[in-house]
C-alpha positions in Angstrom: -13.6 -1.5 17.0 -11.0 -4.3 17.0 -7.7 -3.6 17.5 -4.5 -6.2 16.5 -1.2 -4.9 17.8 2.3 -5.9 17.1 5.8 -4.7 17.8 8.4 -3.9 15.3 6.4 -0.9 13.8 9.4 0.0 11.1 8.1 2.3 8.3 7.6 5.8 8.5 4.3 8.0 8.3 2.8 6.9 4.8 2.8 9.9 2.1 -0.9 9.4 2.4 -1.0 11.5 5.6 0.7 14.3 3.8 -1.6 14.0 0.9 -4.5 12.4 2.0 -6.6 13.3 -1.3 -4.1 13.4 -3.6 -5.8 11.2 -6.6 -9.5 10.9 -7.5 -12.2 8.5 -6.5 -11.7 6.7 -9.7 -8.2 5.2 -8.0 -9.9 4.4 -4.9 -12.8 2.5 -6.8 -10.2 0.7 -9.0 -7.8 -0.3 -6.1 -10.5 -2.0 -4.0 -12.5 -3.4 -7.1 -11.1 -6.9 -6.9 -10.9 -6.8 -3.0 -13.3 -9.5 -1.9 -13.3 -12.1 0.8 -10.4 -11.6 3.3 -8.5 -8.4 2.5 -5.4 -6.8 3.8 -4.8 -3.0 3.2 -1.4 -2.3 3.8 -0.8 1.4 5.0 -4.6 2.6 5.4 -3.8 6.1 6.2 -6.8 7.7 7.5 -8.9 4.9 6.3 -10.3 6.9 3.3 -10.4 3.7 1.1 -12.5 1.8 3.9 -15.8 2.9 2.4 -15.1 2.1 -1.1 -14.8 -1.9 -0.4 -17.7 -4.0 -1.3 -20.2 -5.2 1.4 -18.8 -8.9 1.6 -15.0 -8.0 2.1 -13.7 -8.4 5.7 -10.8 -6.1 5.8 -7.9 -5.7 8.0 -6.6 -2.1 7.7 -2.9 -1.8 8.9 -0.9 1.1 10.1 2.7 0.7 11.7 2.1 2.9 14.7 -0.6 4.2 17.5 -0.4 7.8 16.1 -1.4 6.6 12.5 -4.0 3.8 13.6 -5.8 6.4 15.7 -6.6 8.7 12.6 -8.8 5.9 11.3 -12.1 6.9 12.9 -14.9 6.0 10.4 -15.1 2.4 9.5 -17.9 -0.5 9.3 -18.2 -3.5 11.2 -16.6 -5.6 8.6 -12.8 -3.6 9.5 -10.2 -4.7 12.1 -7.5 -2.5 12.5 -4.2 -3.8 12.8 -1.0 -1.8 14.2 1.6 -4.0 12.2 4.5 -3.6 10.1 4.4 -4.5 6.4 7.8 -6.1 6.8 6.7 -8.5 9.4 3.0 -9.3 8.8 1.8 -11.5 11.9 -0.5 -13.6 9.6 -0.3 -17.5 8.7 0.9 -18.3 5.0 -1.9 -18.1 2.3 -4.7 -16.0 4.6 -5.9 -13.4 2.4 -7.8 -13.4 -0.7 -6.8 -9.8 -1.5 -4.2 -7.2 -0.6 -4.4 -3.6 -1.4 -2.2 -0.3 -0.8 -2.4 3.2 -1.8 0.8 5.3 -1.9 2.7 3.2 1.0 5.4 1.3 -0.9 7.2 4.5 -1.3 7.6 5.0 2.5 8.2 1.1 3.7 12.1 1.2 4.4 12.4 -2.4 3.2 9.7 -2.5 0.6 11.2 -5.9 -1.3 10.9 -7.5 2.1 7.1 -6.1 2.5 6.2 -7.1 -0.9 7.7 -10.8 0.1 5.4 -10.6 3.2 2.6 -9.8 1.2 3.1 -12.8 -1.2 3.5 -14.9 1.8 0.0 -14.1 3.2 -2.0 -14.1 -0.1 -3.8 -17.4 -1.1 -2.6 -18.8 -4.5 -4.2 -16.6 -7.2 -4.7 -13.8 -4.7 -5.2 -10.3 -6.1 -2.6 -7.5 -5.2 -3.8 -4.2 -6.2 -1.5 -1.0 -5.4 -1.6 2.7 -6.5 1.9 4.2 -6.2 3.8 7.1 -7.5 7.0 5.9 -9.1 10.1 7.4 -10.3 10.0 8.9 -13.9 10.6 6.8 -16.8 13.0 9.6 -18.7 16.5 10.2 -18.0 16.1 13.6 -17.0 13.3 13.1 -14.7 14.9 10.1 -12.8 18.2 12.3 -12.1 16.0 15.1 -11.0 13.9 13.0 -8.5 17.3 11.1 -7.3 18.8 14.6 -6.5 15.5 15.7 -4.9 14.7 12.3 -2.7 16.7 13.0 0.5 15.2 16.4 0.9 11.6 15.1 0.1 12.3 11.9 2.4 13.2 14.0 5.0 10.4 16.5 4.5 7.6 13.6 4.1 8.5 11.5 6.8 10.2 8.7 4.9 8.5 8.9 1.5 10.9 8.3 -1.8 9.8 9.5 -4.6 12.3 7.5 -7.1 11.3 4.0 -6.2 10.9 1.4 -9.1 8.0 -0.3 -7.5 6.4 -2.0 -10.5 9.9 -3.9 -11.0 10.1 -4.7 -7.0 6.6 -6.0 -7.5 7.4 -8.6 -10.3 10.9 -9.1 -8.3 8.9 -10.5 -5.3 7.3 -13.0 -7.8 4.1 -11.4 -8.7 2.3 -11.6 -12.2 1.4 -8.4 -13.2 -1.8 -8.6 -15.3 -2.8 -5.0 -15.6 -1.1 -1.4 -15.3 -3.0 1.8 -15.3 -0.9 5.1 -15.6 -1.7 8.9 -14.8 0.5 11.8 -14.7 3.0 10.5 -17.3 3.4 7.3 -15.7 4.5 9.0 -12.4 1.1 7.6 -10.7 0.5 3.9 -11.6 -2.0 1.3 -10.7 -0.2 -2.2 -10.4 -2.8 -5.2 -10.9 -1.2 -8.2 -10.1 -1.6 -11.8 -8.5 0.2 -14.3 -6.6 
């Protein structure tokens, strides 16, 4: 195992640790499909996505703290584990061909800053694919999520159920080229590029 460590591990345990198999294999295949070359996975959880990457991908799988990184026990030689904060990625500009994340931007305390960091470390034209749960589209659903979020945030170690991740991705300067939805749009797959 190769391990890269860094300080400033500032985001809480990812929601994937609460619901590790919350979506189908189809989502995992979709989120990793464009991930070729040098790939950064933000919030790798227990590493369940790692078996879905193409053999030619060289993956740096990140988590913010020692406890989370130690959950990743089954991976190939093309994977490097990195204990880093998504808001302060210790990689040079334009390093990665692709960035992947599943159910992680709901938990990162400063998601806009993390998305700026992701954009910074991506090569021009690089691929960003995310699977995220997001706030409801209808006003009643959004109101209920806003009311429930403080308790949910506390119970899940920092997850926010009312984030507009698609808007945040666009605000960070990414071009959204595709969108997949399930569960009335509460689970979305964002296909974007730098």
